[in-house]
N, C-alpha and C positions, 0 to 999 in steps of 0.2 A: 231503301227509302223509309221504312217504318221506324228507323232510329231518329229521323229528322221530322217526320210528318206522320200523322195518323188520321183516320176518318173522324170527322167532326171538328178538326182544327180549322180556325179561321186563318187564311193566308193571303198574302199580297204577292202577285207575280206579274212582272211586266206591266205594272200600273193597274192591274185588275185585282179586285178583292173578292173573295168568296169563301165558301165552306167546302172542305175536302169531302168528297163523297166516297171515293175508293182509291186504293193504291194497287196498281197491278205490277206485273213483272216489267213491262215495257213502258207503260204510261200511267199517269194518275189523272183523276178527274175532280173538278170542283164546280159547284153551282155558284155562279157569279151573283153579286148583289142584285143585279137587275134581272136575274132569272135564267139566262142561258147556261148550258153546261159547257165548260171549257176543258179540253183534253190537253195535257202537257206531257211531252215525252220525258221520261225520268232522267235521261242523260242531260237534257237541258236544265232540269232542276239542280243537277250537280254542277253544271257549268255556269249558270247564272245565279245571282243572288235572289233570294226570295225571303219574305218576312213571314214567320209563323207567329201570328198574333196571340195565340193561346197555348203555346207549348209549355211555358213555365208558369203561367198564370192566365187568368181570363180577363184581365183588365189592361187598358193601354192609356197612355198619357196623351190627351188631346190639347191642342193649342187654339184658344179663341182670342183673336187680336182685334182691337177696335180703338178708335180715337175719340177723345172727349176734349172739351174745352179745358185749357190749363187753369181756368179760373176756379175750377172745382178743387175742394180740399182732398189731397191724395189719401190721407188716412181714412177719411169718411168714405171715399170711393172704394178703397180696399175692403173696408168692413161691409159696405153694402153688397159688393160683389160676392164675398165669401159667405154672407148670410143668405143670399138670394136663392140658391139652388139646392138647399137641403131637402131631402125627401123625394127628389126626382128619381124615378125608376131608372136604373142603370148607372147612377153616380155611385162610386165606391166611397162610402163614408169613412172607411177605416184608413184611408190614405190621406196624406197631407196635400192640399191644393194650394197653389201659389199664385199670387198676383204680382206682376212686375210692371213698373212704370218707368217710361223714358221720354226723352225729347222735350223736357221742360224748356220754356223760353221761346218756343216757336209759335205760341198761340194754341198749340194742340198738345195734348198729353197722350202718348201712345201707351196703351194698356194691353198686357197679355195675361190671360188666365190659363194656367196649366192645371187641367182637371182630369182626374182618373175616372174612366168610364168602362163599363162592361163592353168587351170587344164585339159581342153579338148584338148589343143594343145601341151602339153608338149612332146609328142613323136616326134614331128617334131621340136619343138622350142629348146629343149635342144641340140640336135646335131647341129642345126644351130648356136647356141651360141658358142659351142666348135669350129666349123669350123671358125667362125669369129675371135675368139681369136687366133687360130692357124695361120690364114692368117695375122692378125695384128702382131703377133710375127715375122713371116717371113719378113714382110715389115720393121720391126724395128730391124732386126738382133738379135732377142732374140732366143737363141738356146737351145737345149737339153730340150725341153718340152715334158713331157710324161703324158698323162691324165690317171687317175685311173678310174675304173668303177664307175657307179653311186651308191651311198649309201644313206641310210636314215640319218636323222639328228643325231641320237644316234651314228651310226657307224662313221659318219664324225667327231663328237666331240671326240670320242675315238681315232680315227686316228690322229687328229690334236693335241691331248695332248701327244701322244706317241713320 
């Protein structure tokens, strides 16, 4: 197991996310985000897929999706979003963040921000980014913004193509 996982890694297994505490011969343990300790038999870790969020780097791509009125200028909206969250603890400033817009013509513009955040700080960073965008919209008179719940990249891609 030590080739795939090491103590301190952030992992996601069976929909539960946490920090690996130790790796034993028979089982491994992680402290989940909400506090409890979860023990996983190592043979299950070989049989099931799990995500090691920090094995190759300590950041991950988060998807923040929301709707705004299509009456807003897309170029201005993109600039406001990308300028709004600089300096927030946990945002990786060295990577490129992307804003994608779709669904023009339905009265609503679906907007997705792909932002790189520290895997250990995402619980605080993602809401801080949302708040910064919301405040920037308010300051620039961008109205009718409604954020959708967090989703993984497959769900976001499906939603953005619909």
